[in-house]
N, C-alpha and C positions, 0 to 999 in steps of 0.2 A: 292913357298909359299902357304900354305893352311893348311890342318889338315890331321892326320894320324889315321887310324883305326888299331887296333892291334887284330889279330886272335891268341887266346892262343894256347900253344903247345898241340898236340893231336897225335893220331896214325898215322897221315899221314905226321906229319911234326916233326922234331927233335928240333925245336926251334919255339918261336912265330914268326909269319909273320906279317909284316906292309905293309899297303898299303896307299900310298900317294894320297890325292885328291887335285889337285891343284886349287887355286883360281887365282894364278899368275904363269905362266910357262915360264921361259925365253927362253926354248929351244923347243918351240912348234910353228908350223904354221898349221892352219886347213887343208891346202892342203896336208900336209905330217903328218898325225896322227902317234901316236906312235904304234910300232908293239905289244906291250905289256904293261899292266898297270905297274906303277912304285912300285915294290914290293920288300921287302928284309927280310932276316932272321934276328933275333936279339940274340946276346949272351951278356947277362948283367953281369957285374962284381958283385960279391956278395956285395959289399958295396954300389953299386948304383952309383958310381962316374964316371963310363965310360960303354960304350957298343961298340960291333963290329957289323957292318952292313955287311951282305953278300948278294949278289944279289940272287933272286929266280932263275934267268936265268942261265943256266949252259953252259960252253964251251965244246968242243969236248972231252975234258978229264973228263967231268962231275965235274968240279970244278966251283965254283962261278966265274962270270965274272970280278967281282970286290970285293974289301973288303975295308971298311973304319972304323976308330976308332974314336968314338966321347967321349970327356971327358968333365966333368963338370967344368965350369970356377970358379975361386975364387969368392966369393960373388955371386954365381950363384943361391943360394936358397934364398927364402924370398918372400914377396908379389908378386902378378902377376897382369898384366892387359893385355887383348886382345881387339883390337879395329879393326874395318873394316869400311872402308868409305862407306857412302851412296851415290851412284852415280845416276845421272839423265840422262846419256848418252850424255852429252854436248861435251865430249871429250876433254875438256881443261885440262892443267897439274894438275888442283886442283879437277878434276872430274873423275879421273881415278881409277880403282879398287886398293885399297892400304889396307895394314896391318900395325899395329903398335903393337908390343908386348914388354912388360917390364916384366923381371923376375929378382928378386933381384935388383942389381944395373945396370943390363944390359938392353939395348933396342936393338930391330932390326925393321927396317922399309923397307917395300918393296913397290914399285910403279910400275904399269903395263905400257906397252906401250899404245898409242892411237890405237884404233880399228875402221874399219878393218885393218888388215896388208897388206903391199903391195903385188900385185900379181907378180910372177916372171915367169909366162907363162912357156915356155918349156925349160928355162935356165938349169934347172938340174932335176935330178930324185929323190933325196933324200932331206930330210928336215934337221934341226938342224939349230940353229942361226948362227954358225960359217960358215957352207956351204951356207946359203943364203946370209950373208953379203959378203963372197968371191964372190959369183955370180955376186952381185951387184957392186962390186968394178971392176971386170973384164969387166963390161958393162959401166963403168964410171957413174953409177947411185947413186949418192951422196945422192939424198933425200931418197931412199930405205934404204941405209946404215944407215943414221941417225934415220930413223924410227924404224929399227930393234934393234938399240943400245939404243934408247931412253926409257930405263926403269932403276930403281934405286933399289939397295940393299945397305942399309947402316947399319952399327953396331956401337954401342958406349956404353958410360956410362952416366947415369942420373946425378950422383954426382961426384965432383972430390974428391982428397984425403982429404980435410978438410970438407967434407959434404955439400959443397955448390952446389946447382942445376946449372948443365951447359948444360946438354944434348949434350955433345961433341960427335961429329962423328969421331970414330977412324979408321974405314976402310969403303970404299964405292966402288961401281962400277963406280961412278963418282968421280974420284980423287980430283977434286977441292973442294969437299964438306968436305974432311978430315980436321979436326981442327975447323971446323965451328960448329954452334949450330944448332941442328935440330928444336928445339922449342925454342923460345924467349918470353919475357914477351909480354903480350896482344895477342899472337897466340892462346891461348886456352880459352875456357868458358865452364862451366858446364850447361847442359840443362835437361829439365825433372826431376828436383829435387823436392823432397817432404820430408819436414823436414830434418833429418840427413841421409836419404837413399842415397846409391851410385846412381848416375844418370844413366839412360838407354841410354842416348845419350850426346856425347860431340860435341863442335866446335872446330876444329883445322885447321889451314891453310885456313880459310874462308869456310870450308865445314863441313857437319855434319858427325860423326862416331857413329856406333852403339857399344854399350859396350856388348861384348860376354861373357867375364869373368873378374872378378875384386875382389881381396881379399884386396885392399886398403880400408880404410875408406874414407868418403867424405872429412874430414879435410886434410888427407894425399894426397889425389888427388889434393886438392887446392894448397898445398904447393909444390908438385911436379910440377905443371903446372903453377907456378907463379900466382896463384890467392890467394890474401891475402898476407901472409907473402912471403918475396922473398928467404927464406932458410928454408930448412926442419928441422923440430925439431929433438933433440937428439933420440928420440924414433924411428923415421923413419930411421934415418941413422943406428942406431943399427940393425934394422932388415935387412938392406942391407949389 
């Protein structure tokens, strides 16, 4: 999870090239840095509803090492919100690097592990979360296994089919969270509000979050976060 910078197509590239800059990287350990940046070429469908991702890295046959196709979800357009948790280094579950993104009626939540990560000594010569957890398993090191797996990626929908705000988690790396609410009443508060302006800071889960981008109005945010009315207005639902 993080942000992506796009280099437009030029004489050196047959397609735009994207580079991911990670705020949270599930497959990274500082002792085993990536051999190359996370970069890929983009082939966008003419109507903008999907794109293909081809790795910049090539195999021995000069073909992309991998290809992925990404498609726009239904109700995937509309107002957006991008939040990043403001941390103070305490390392608790409510003070870890976290991102919360809302686009249309969809949300994605990512929470990092606690840092620093476990040291694996000379157990293995290559990184990657799966390799590290396997190494800890072979050593019967349960604490290191739990530490490496203690991060979250959850996806869900803000409103149900009737337009009621539910923040229901549909898929998660923590399966027991599926079907539960990510945000419940009294979880969120608006901070740094001046008049009707969208706030620069929110409080969610007992910690402060910086507002990076937001196209919701203050009123829409209040309804989406259970502040004021408990249900979104017809205007908001129609946007989603």
